[in-house]
C-alpha positions as CSV (number, residue, x, y, z in Angstrom):
1,M,-2.0,-18.0,7.1
2,K,-1.8,-14.3,6.2
3,I,-0.4,-12.9,2.9
4,W,1.9,-9.8,3.2
5,G,3.5,-7.6,0.5
6,I,6.5,-5.4,0.4
7,S,8.7,-4.5,-2.6
8,D,11.6,-2.3,-3.5
9,L,13.8,-3.4,-0.6
10,H,16.8,-2.2,-2.5
11,L,19.3,-4.2,-0.4
12,S,23.0,-4.1,-0.9
13,N,25.0,-6.4,1.2
14,S,28.2,-5.1,-0.3
15,G,27.3,-1.5,0.6
16,K,28.1,-0.3,-2.9
17,Y,24.8,1.5,-3.2
18,D,23.6,3.9,-0.5
19,M,19.8,4.5,-0.6
20,R,20.1,7.5,1.8
21,K,20.8,9.7,-1.3
22,H,17.1,9.3,-2.0
23,G,15.9,10.9,1.2
24,A,15.6,10.5,4.9
25,V,12.9,7.8,4.5
26,W,15.8,5.4,3.5
27,E,17.8,6.0,6.7
28,Q,18.5,2.6,8.2
29,H,15.9,1.1,5.9
30,K,17.2,-2.5,6.1
31,A,17.0,-2.5,9.9
32,K,13.5,-1.1,9.7
33,I,12.3,-3.7,7.2
34,I,13.8,-6.6,9.4
35,D,12.3,-5.2,12.6
36,N,8.9,-4.7,11.1
37,W,9.0,-8.1,9.3
38,R,9.8,-9.9,12.6
39,R,7.1,-8.0,14.5
40,L,4.3,-8.7,12.0
41,I,5.0,-11.9,10.0
42,R,4.6,-15.4,11.3
43,K,6.3,-18.6,10.1
44,E,3.1,-19.9,8.4
45,D,2.6,-16.6,6.4
46,T,3.3,-15.9,2.7
47,V,5.2,-12.7,1.7
48,L,5.0,-11.2,-1.8
49,L,8.1,-9.4,-3.0
50,P,7.4,-7.7,-6.3
51,G,10.7,-6.6,-7.5
52,D,13.9,-4.5,-6.8
53,I,15.2,-6.8,-4.2
54,T,18.9,-6.1,-4.3
55,W,21.3,-3.8,-6.1
56,E,23.9,-6.5,-6.5
57,Y,25.0,-7.4,-10.0
58,S,25.4,-11.2,-10.1
59,P,23.5,-14.1,-8.5
60,N,26.5,-15.0,-6.3
61,K,26.7,-11.4,-4.9
62,A,22.9,-11.2,-4.6
63,Y,22.7,-14.4,-2.6
64,P,23.5,-12.9,0.9
65,D,20.6,-10.5,0.5
66,L,18.3,-13.3,-0.7
67,K,19.4,-15.5,2.2
68,L,18.7,-12.6,4.6
69,I,15.1,-12.6,3.4
70,A,14.8,-16.4,3.3
71,D,15.8,-16.5,7.0
72,L,13.1,-14.1,8.1
73,P,9.7,-15.5,9.2
74,G,7.3,-16.8,6.5
75,R,6.6,-20.1,4.8
76,Y,6.9,-18.8,1.3
77,K,8.6,-15.7,-0.1
78,I,7.4,-15.1,-3.7
79,L,9.4,-12.8,-5.9
80,V,9.2,-11.2,-9.3
81,R,12.0,-9.2,-11.0
82,G,12.3,-5.5,-10.7
83,N,14.0,-3.2,-13.3
84,H,17.0,-2.9,-10.9
85,D,17.3,-6.6,-10.3
86,V,20.2,-7.0,-12.8
87,W,21.4,-10.2,-11.0
88,W,18.2,-11.9,-12.3
89,K,18.8,-13.5,-15.6
90,T,15.8,-15.9,-16.1
91,G,13.2,-17.2,-13.7
92,R,14.4,-20.7,-14.3
93,D,18.0,-19.9,-13.5
94,V,17.0,-17.9,-10.4
95,N,14.8,-20.7,-9.0
96,V,17.7,-23.2,-9.2
97,N,19.8,-21.1,-6.9
98,L,17.3,-19.5,-4.5
99,P,17.4,-20.4,-0.8
100,A,14.7,-22.8,0.5
101,G,11.2,-21.3,0.8
102,M,11.7,-18.7,-2.0
103,V,9.9,-18.9,-5.4
104,A,10.7,-16.7,-8.4
105,L,7.9,-16.0,-10.9
106,D,8.7,-14.9,-14.4
107,G,5.5,-15.3,-16.4
108,T,4.7,-18.3,-14.2
109,C,2.5,-19.3,-11.4
110,F,2.7,-20.7,-7.9
111,E,-0.2,-22.4,-6.0
112,T,-1.0,-22.6,-2.3
113,E,-4.1,-24.3,-0.8
114,E,-6.4,-21.3,-1.5
115,F,-4.6,-19.0,-3.9
116,V,-2.7,-19.1,-7.1
117,F,0.0,-16.4,-7.7
118,G,0.9,-15.2,-11.2
119,G,3.8,-12.9,-11.6
120,T,6.1,-11.1,-14.0
121,M,7.9,-7.8,-14.0
122,G,5.6,-5.8,-16.2
123,W,6.8,-2.6,-17.9
124,L,6.0,1.0,-18.8
125,S,2.9,1.1,-21.0
126,P,2.4,3.2,-24.1
127,N,0.0,5.6,-22.3
128,D,2.7,6.5,-19.7
129,R,4.4,9.9,-19.9
130,Y,7.8,8.2,-19.6
131,F,7.3,5.6,-22.4
132,D,9.3,5.9,-25.6
133,A,9.8,3.8,-28.6
134,L,12.7,1.8,-27.0
135,D,10.2,0.5,-24.4
136,M,7.9,-1.2,-26.9
137,Q,9.6,-4.5,-27.2
138,T,9.9,-5.1,-23.5
139,F,6.4,-3.9,-22.9
140,Q,5.0,-6.4,-25.5
141,R,7.1,-9.3,-24.1
142,E,6.0,-8.6,-20.5
143,L,2.4,-8.2,-21.5
144,E,2.4,-11.6,-23.2
145,K,4.1,-13.2,-20.2
146,K,1.4,-11.8,-18.0
147,R,-1.3,-13.1,-20.3
148,V,0.2,-16.6,-20.2
149,C,0.6,-16.8,-16.4
150,L,-2.9,-15.4,-15.8
151,S,-4.4,-17.9,-18.2
152,E,-2.6,-20.7,-16.4
153,A,-3.7,-19.3,-13.0
154,S,-7.3,-19.1,-14.2
155,A,-7.4,-22.7,-15.1
156,T,-6.8,-23.7,-11.5
157,G,-10.1,-22.3,-10.4
158,K,-8.4,-20.7,-7.3
159,K,-8.4,-17.0,-6.3
160,I,-5.7,-15.2,-8.4
161,I,-3.2,-12.8,-6.8
162,S,-1.1,-10.9,-9.3
163,L,2.4,-9.7,-8.8
164,L,3.9,-7.0,-11.0
165,H,6.9,-4.7,-10.3
166,F,5.5,-2.0,-12.5
167,P,2.0,-0.9,-11.4
168,P,-0.9,-1.6,-13.8
169,F,-1.4,2.1,-13.8
170,S,0.5,4.9,-15.5
171,S,2.4,7.4,-13.5
172,T,-0.6,9.7,-13.8
173,G,-3.1,7.1,-12.6
174,E,-4.5,5.8,-15.9
175,T,-5.1,2.1,-16.3
176,T,-2.8,0.2,-18.6
177,P,-3.1,-2.9,-20.8
178,F,-1.8,-4.8,-17.8
179,F,-4.8,-3.8,-15.7
180,R,-7.1,-4.9,-18.5
181,L,-5.5,-8.3,-18.3
182,L,-6.1,-8.5,-14.6
183,K,-9.7,-7.6,-15.2
184,E,-10.1,-10.2,-18.0
185,F,-8.8,-13.0,-15.9
186,G,-10.7,-12.1,-12.7
187,V,-7.7,-11.2,-10.5
188,V,-8.7,-10.7,-6.9
189,H,-5.6,-8.9,-5.5
190,S,-2.9,-7.0,-7.4
191,V,0.4,-6.0,-5.7
192,Y,3.2,-4.0,-7.2
193,G,5.9,-1.5,-6.4
194,H,8.3,0.7,-8.5
195,F,6.6,4.1,-7.8
196,H,8.6,6.3,-5.3
197,K,7.3,9.8,-6.0
198,P,4.5,11.4,-3.9
199,D,2.8,12.6,-7.1
200,E,2.7,9.0,-8.3
201,W,1.4,7.8,-5.0
202,K,-1.4,10.3,-5.1
203,A,-2.3,9.7,-8.7
204,I,-2.9,6.0,-8.7
205,P,-5.9,4.3,-7.2
206,H,-5.6,2.5,-3.8
207,G,-7.9,-0.2,-2.8
208,V,-10.7,-1.9,-4.8
209,T,-10.7,-0.5,-8.3
210,D,-13.1,-2.0,-10.9
211,G,-13.4,-5.1,-8.7
212,I,-9.6,-5.6,-8.1
213,N,-8.0,-4.9,-4.8
214,C,-4.9,-2.8,-5.9
215,R,-2.0,-2.3,-3.5
216,L,1.2,-0.4,-3.9
217,V,3.7,-2.1,-1.6
218,A,6.9,-0.1,-2.3
219,A,8.9,-0.1,0.9
220,D,9.3,3.7,1.2
221,Y,5.5,4.2,0.6
222,L,4.8,1.7,3.4
223,N,7.6,3.2,5.7
224,H,9.3,-0.2,5.4
225,T,6.5,-2.1,7.0
226,P,5.0,-5.1,5.2
227,E,1.3,-4.7,4.4
228,L,-1.6,-7.2,4.2
229,P,-2.9,-6.8,0.6
230,D,-6.4,-7.8,1.6
231,S,-6.7,-5.4,4.4
232,P,-8.9,-2.2,4.0
233,V,-7.2,0.9,2.7
234,Y,-7.4,4.1,4.7
235,S,-5.2,6.8,3.3
236,I,-4.1,9.8,5.3
237,H,-2.5,13.0,4.1
238,G,0.8,13.2,5.9
239,P,4.1,15.2,5.7
240,A,5.5,16.4,2.4
241,D,2.3,15.6,0.5
242,R,2.7,11.9,1.3
243,W,-0.4,9.7,1.6
244,L,0.0,7.4,4.5
245,S,-2.0,4.3,5.5
246,S,-4.0,3.8,8.6
247,V,-6.5,1.4,10.0
248,P,-9.5,2.6,12.1
249,N,-8.9,0.4,15.1
250,E,-5.5,2.0,15.6
251,L,-7.1,5.3,16.4
252,N,-7.3,6.2,20.1
253,E,-7.9,9.0,22.5
254,S,-4.3,10.3,22.4
255,M,-4.5,10.6,18.6
256,A,-7.6,12.8,18.9
257,A,-6.7,14.7,22.0
258,K,-2.9,15.3,21.7
259,E,-0.9,17.6,19.4
260,I,-4.1,19.2,18.1
261,Q,-2.1,22.2,16.8
262,G,-0.3,21.2,13.6
263,N,-1.8,17.7,13.5
264,I,-5.4,18.8,13.5
265,L,-6.2,18.3,9.8
266,R,-4.5,14.9,9.7
267,N,-6.5,13.8,12.8
268,L,-9.7,15.1,11.3
269,I,-9.1,12.9,8.3
270,R,-8.5,9.9,10.5
271,L,-11.8,10.5,12.4
272,C,-13.8,11.0,9.2
273,K,-12.3,7.9,7.7
274,H,-13.1,5.9,10.8
275,W,-16.7,7.2,10.6
276,N,-16.8,6.3,6.9
277,A,-15.7,2.7,7.6
278,G,-18.4,2.5,10.2
279,V,-21.1,3.4,7.7
280,N,-19.9,0.8,5.1
281,Y,-17.8,3.3,3.1
282,R,-20.5,5.7,2.1
283,Y,-17.8,7.7,0.4
284,E,-14.8,6.7,-1.8
285,S,-11.7,7.0,0.4
286,Y,-9.5,9.3,-1.7
287,K,-12.4,11.6,-2.7
288,L,-13.4,12.0,0.9
289,E,-9.8,13.0,1.9
290,K,-9.7,15.6,-0.9
291,Q,-13.0,17.1,0.1
292,I,-11.9,17.4,3.7
293,I,-8.6,19.0,2.8
294,S,-10.2,21.4,0.4
295,R,-12.8,22.5,2.9
296,F,-10.7,22.6,6.1
297,S,-7.2,23.6,5.2
298,G,-6.4,26.8,7.1
299,Y,-9.1,26.3,9.7
300,D,-8.2,27.3,13.3
301,D,-10.7,25.4,15.3
302,S,-10.8,22.5,17.7
303,L,-10.6,19.0,16.3
304,Y,-14.0,18.4,17.8
305,G,-15.5,21.5,16.2
306,M,-14.0,20.6,12.8
307,F,-15.3,17.0,13.0
308,M,-18.8,18.2,13.8
309,D,-18.6,20.6,10.9
310,A,-17.4,17.8,8.6
311,M,-20.2,15.5,9.7
312,S,-22.8,18.2,9.1
313,T,-21.6,18.9,5.6
314,I,-20.1,15.7,4.4
315,A,-22.5,13.3,6.0
316,G,-25.3,15.6,4.9
317,H,-27.3,15.5,8.1
318,T,-26.9,16.1,11.9
319,I,-29.7,14.0,13.4
320,E,-27.4,11.3,14.6
321,L,-25.1,14.0,16.1
322,D,-27.6,16.0,18.1
323,Y,-27.0,14.0,21.3
324,I,-23.4,15.2,21.4
325,Y,-23.8,18.8,20.2
326,K,-24.3,20.1,23.7
327,Y,-20.7,19.1,24.5
328,R,-19.2,21.1,21.7
329,G,-19.0,24.4,23.6
330,D,-19.0,27.8,21.9
331,Q,-16.9,30.9,21.7
332,W,-17.7,31.9,25.3
333,T,-17.5,28.4,26.8
334,P,-14.3,26.4,26.0
335,P,-15.1,22.9,24.8
336,D,-14.8,20.1,27.3
337,Y,-12.4,17.8,25.5
338,E,-12.8,14.9,27.9
339,K,-16.5,14.8,27.3
340,Q,-16.0,15.4,23.5
341,I,-13.7,12.3,23.3
342,Y,-16.2,10.3,25.3
343,W,-19.0,11.1,22.9
344,L,-16.9,10.8,19.8
345,G,-16.2,7.3,21.0
346,K,-19.9,6.6,21.1
347,L,-20.3,7.9,17.6
348,L,-17.3,6.0,16.3
349,P,-17.5,2.3,17.4
350,G,-14.0,0.9,18.0
351,L,-12.4,4.2,19.0
352,Q,-10.6,3.3,22.2
């Protein structure tokens, strides 16, 4: 069994709300979610859905969207409420009417053989720039719900996975009282959504943070592709200042050799992140990306030359690279890209 996460599906079976007004990433987003879900998720898997499931206003009108999710692969679909889930009244009422295989958490827990899931919506915290006095009552109520469900989860002795709609970080990346609760009760994985702005995506931590694996699973952030919360995080700087996710074994020759002009910085980051994974994450992922972007933005060199430069400066030594330097070429001798890719493959195990 695998555990997947995706939030902020923002479905609308009635068609009353068109997400395309929020940008091209939402074009045909329901079809993308369904296609990616069917491609990745198996019938024995569990899928976490931390909020903003549907725009519909009543349980009856929301049901077709919930049934659509229920009919997709997966043994369990575990939900928490999002701030736009106005059809959701109380967790107790929602659970009575959910399709089979779906579980709603509202300050409550759900156990499987290995894990216990504790979920609630969460809310803006007082250290967030958008918080105001009217948020205080909801914040306090949601924080107490989170404490209750994590206390219950902790008593099971199983690994705890937290679901929140609002991240346990402020929109500028600071930890909130929700994060401190996750830390207090020994949460292993934390999944959440809600953030849709590139500056929020860049500001918050991704991956293991103070011992907790933290994963933003908002659908637009994931390009509508469910993610494994326990998989390694490799962030890549993409179009429009977006930080995309990649996995080293997805890298290949065509990535490194094709479309070098215009994609060179992105591909350089991929190669360096692959190298970093191979040396047991010598550098923190986000800081490594920032260092590469700061150093190499504006360079007009071959991908191979930039990678060798990065290894010399970031890795701090070149001894392990000496055996491939002779294939770099120089200003009089054009680089032999076929040989470069071959030797990069030797330096980067798993590069196909």
